[in-house]
Each structure stands twice: as structure tokens, then as C-alpha cells.
VEXDOSE-788630 format. One record per residue (C-alpha): residue number from 1; residue in one letter; x, y negated, z. Coordinates in steps of 0.25 Angstrom, whole numbers, padded with zeros to 4 digits. Layout:
// VEXDOSE-788630
pt pos=NUM, code=A, east=X, north=Y, up=Z;
...
//
This chain:
// VEXDOSE-788630
pt pos=1, code=X, east=0320, north=-0119, up=-0024;
pt pos=2, code=X, east=0334, north=-0119, up=-0015;
pt pos=3, code=X, east=0343, north=-0108, up=-0018;
pt pos=4, code=X, east=0351, north=-0100, up=-0008;
pt pos=5, code=X, east=0366, north=-0100, up=-0006;
pt pos=6, code=X, east=0375, north=-0095, up=0005;
pt pos=7, code=X, east=0376, north=-0110, up=0008;
pt pos=8, code=X, east=0361, north=-0114, up=0009;
pt pos=9, code=X, east=0356, north=-0102, up=0019;
pt pos=10, code=X, east=0356, north=-0087, up=0020;
pt pos=11, code=X, east=0346, north=-0078, up=0011;
pt pos=12, code=X, east=0338, north=-0075, up=0024;
pt pos=13, code=X, east=0338, north=-0090, up=0028;
pt pos=14, code=X, east=0334, north=-0093, up=0015;
pt pos=15, code=X, east=0324, north=-0083, up=0013;
pt pos=16, code=X, east=0317, north=-0088, up=0027;
pt pos=17, code=X, east=0316, north=-0102, up=0022;
pt pos=18, code=X, east=0310, north=-0098, up=0008;
pt pos=19, code=X, east=0301, north=-0088, up=0015;
pt pos=20, code=X, east=0296, north=-0099, up=0024;
pt pos=21, code=X, east=0295, north=-0111, up=0015;
pt pos=22, code=X, east=0286, north=-0101, up=0005;
pt pos=23, code=X, east=0277, north=-0097, up=0016;
pt pos=24, code=X, east=0275, north=-0111, up=0020;
pt pos=25, code=X, east=0273, north=-0116, up=0007;
pt pos=26, code=X, east=0264, north=-0104, up=0002;
pt pos=27, code=X, east=0257, north=-0101, up=0015;
pt pos=28, code=X, east=0260, north=-0086, up=0013;
pt pos=29, code=X, east=0266, north=-0078, up=0025;
pt pos=30, code=X, east=0279, north=-0073, up=0025;
pt pos=31, code=X, east=0284, north=-0061, up=0032;
pt pos=32, code=X, east=0298, north=-0059, up=0033;
pt pos=33, code=X, east=0301, north=-0045, up=0034;
pt pos=34, code=X, east=0316, north=-0046, up=0034;
pt pos=35, code=X, east=0327, north=-0055, up=0029;
pt pos=36, code=X, east=0342, north=-0053, up=0026;
pt pos=37, code=X, east=0352, north=-0051, up=0038;
pt pos=38, code=X, east=0364, north=-0054, up=0029;
pt pos=39, code=X, east=0370, north=-0064, up=0018;
pt pos=40, code=X, east=0368, north=-0061, up=0003;
pt pos=41, code=X, east=0375, north=-0067, up=-0008;
pt pos=42, code=X, east=0369, north=-0078, up=-0015;
pt pos=43, code=X, east=0364, north=-0073, up=-0027;
pt pos=44, code=X, east=0357, north=-0062, up=-0019;
pt pos=45, code=X, east=0350, north=-0071, up=-0010;
pt pos=46, code=X, east=0346, north=-0080, up=-0022;
pt pos=47, code=X, east=0339, north=-0068, up=-0028;
pt pos=48, code=X, east=0332, north=-0064, up=-0017;
pt pos=49, code=X, east=0327, north=-0079, up=-0014;
pt pos=50, code=X, east=0323, north=-0080, up=-0028;
pt pos=51, code=X, east=0315, north=-0067, up=-0027;
pt pos=52, code=X, east=0309, north=-0069, up=-0014;
pt pos=53, code=X, east=0304, north=-0083, up=-0019;
pt pos=54, code=X, east=0299, north=-0076, up=-0033;
pt pos=55, code=X, east=0291, north=-0066, up=-0024;
pt pos=56, code=X, east=0284, north=-0077, up=-0015;
pt pos=57, code=X, east=0281, north=-0085, up=-0026;
pt pos=58, code=X, east=0274, north=-0074, up=-0032;
pt pos=59, code=X, east=0266, north=-0071, up=-0019;
pt pos=60, code=X, east=0262, north=-0086, up=-0019;
pt pos=61, code=X, east=0257, north=-0087, up=-0033;
pt pos=62, code=X, east=0250, north=-0075, up=-0035;
pt pos=63, code=X, east=0248, north=-0066, up=-0022;
pt pos=64, code=X, east=0239, north=-0072, up=-0013;
pt pos=65, code=X, east=0247, north=-0067, up=-0002;
pt pos=66, code=X, east=0247, north=-0070, up=0013;
pt pos=67, code=X, east=0260, north=-0063, up=0017;
pt pos=68, code=X, east=0273, north=-0061, up=0010;
pt pos=69, code=X, east=0283, north=-0051, up=0016;
pt pos=70, code=X, east=0298, north=-0053, up=0014;
pt pos=71, code=X, east=0309, north=-0044, up=0017;
pt pos=72, code=X, east=0324, north=-0047, up=0013;
pt pos=73, code=X, east=0335, north=-0036, up=0018;
pt pos=74, code=X, east=0349, north=-0033, up=0016;
pt pos=75, code=X, east=0355, north=-0019, up=0016;
pt pos=76, code=X, east=0368, north=-0012, up=0012;
pt pos=77, code=X, east=0361, north=-0010, up=-0001;
pt pos=78, code=X, east=0357, north=-0025, up=-0005;
pt pos=79, code=X, east=0346, north=-0034, up=-0003;
pt pos=80, code=X, east=0331, north=-0030, up=-0003;
pt pos=81, code=X, east=0319, north=-0040, up=-0003;
pt pos=82, code=X, east=0304, north=-0037, up=-0002;
pt pos=83, code=X, east=0293, north=-0049, up=-0004;
pt pos=84, code=X, east=0278, north=-0044, up=-0001;
pt pos=85, code=X, east=0266, north=-0050, up=-0001;
pt pos=86, code=X, east=0251, north=-0047, up=0003;
pt pos=87, code=X, east=0245, north=-0053, up=-0008;
pt pos=88, code=X, east=0237, north=-0048, up=-0020;
pt pos=89, code=X, east=0249, north=-0044, up=-0028;
pt pos=90, code=X, east=0251, north=-0049, up=-0041;
pt pos=91, code=X, east=0261, north=-0045, up=-0054;
pt pos=92, code=X, east=0274, north=-0051, up=-0051;
pt pos=93, code=X, east=0283, north=-0055, up=-0063;
pt pos=94, code=X, east=0296, north=-0050, up=-0057;
pt pos=95, code=X, east=0306, north=-0056, up=-0068;
pt pos=96, code=X, east=0309, north=-0068, up=-0057;
pt pos=97, code=X, east=0313, north=-0058, up=-0047;
pt pos=98, code=X, east=0321, north=-0049, up=-0056;
pt pos=99, code=X, east=0329, north=-0060, up=-0062;
pt pos=100, code=X, east=0333, north=-0066, up=-0048;
pt pos=101, code=X, east=0338, north=-0052, up=-0046;
pt pos=102, code=X, east=0347, north=-0051, up=-0058;
pt pos=103, code=X, east=0360, north=-0056, up=-0053;
pt pos=104, code=X, east=0359, north=-0047, up=-0041;
pt pos=105, code=X, east=0355, north=-0034, up=-0049;
pt pos=106, code=X, east=0342, north=-0034, up=-0040;
pt pos=107, code=X, east=0328, north=-0028, up=-0041;
pt pos=108, code=X, east=0316, north=-0031, up=-0038;
pt pos=109, code=X, east=0301, north=-0025, up=-0038;
pt pos=110, code=X, east=0288, north=-0031, up=-0037;
pt pos=111, code=X, east=0276, north=-0022, up=-0033;
pt pos=112, code=X, east=0263, north=-0028, up=-0033;
pt pos=113, code=X, east=0249, north=-0023, up=-0028;
pt pos=114, code=X, east=0236, north=-0030, up=-0025;
pt pos=115, code=X, east=0239, north=-0030, up=-0010;
pt pos=116, code=X, east=0253, north=-0038, up=-0013;
pt pos=117, code=X, east=0267, north=-0038, up=-0020;
pt pos=118, code=X, east=0280, north=-0034, up=-0015;
pt pos=119, code=X, east=0294, north=-0038, up=-0022;
pt pos=120, code=X, east=0306, north=-0030, up=-0018;
pt pos=121, code=X, east=0320, north=-0033, up=-0022;
pt pos=122, code=X, east=0334, north=-0026, up=-0020;
pt pos=123, code=X, east=0348, north=-0032, up=-0023;
pt pos=124, code=X, east=0358, north=-0022, up=-0021;
pt pos=125, code=X, east=0370, north=-0026, up=-0013;
pt pos=126, code=X, east=0380, north=-0022, up=-0023;
pt pos=127, code=X, east=0376, north=-0034, up=-0031;
pt pos=128, code=X, east=0378, north=-0045, up=-0019;
pt pos=129, code=X, east=0393, north=-0046, up=-0024;
//
């Protein structure tokens, strides 16, 4: 798996590429609601990419979804990301997601129902430095 660096591409471009590649490979449609409009530090970008990739892997392996919705936004408070699917839901192990956010003091929550699941994460702006 290729990682993100400032020399490679922006987080927005890296997400677009990752989502397109994943959708083409998995056959699951991706609906992108929002992507960042500003640059973020490499460690924040890496954490987001790992979390989104982990969430997509869960969807592909267990959810039997037809559609995944993704939103990654920045604000004065920090970065928020959401990955939701319309699948059958599953019991997600969030250890990999939490581990990806340790260096940024980020948080993650996973909510699963019989109608799908949603992963939400946040990285506070004061941890971007």
C-alpha cells in the first residue's frame, strides 16, 4: 500500500485515488460527500488514509454493501471523517482504527446496525502541529 506524503499528493487527491481504486476492485459504489479543501500535516493524512482503508476493508469483507458514502472535512476545530455503508452491518473491531489515530490524539466511533455501519473519526486541530 502506498503511503501519503506532501511530495506525493494532497490528502484530497490520495483519497480520490484510493476510493476510485477500491470501488473499481470491489464493485461497490462510492459516494463522496465531501473532501478536504486544505492541506493537512502528513501524520494526519496518514491516519485518515489508514482509517478509511480499514473501514473500506470491513465493508468489503463483511457488510455486503452496494454503496459506501465518504466525507472528510476540515474546520477550525480539526478534521472529521465518516464512512457509512448500506450493508447488513457487522461487529467491527476498532483496534486498527484506534491505533491509526494514537499519534494524533484522534477519536473514532463505530456504529453498526442491521442496515449498515458508520465509522466516524475526529482529529483535533491542536494536534496537527
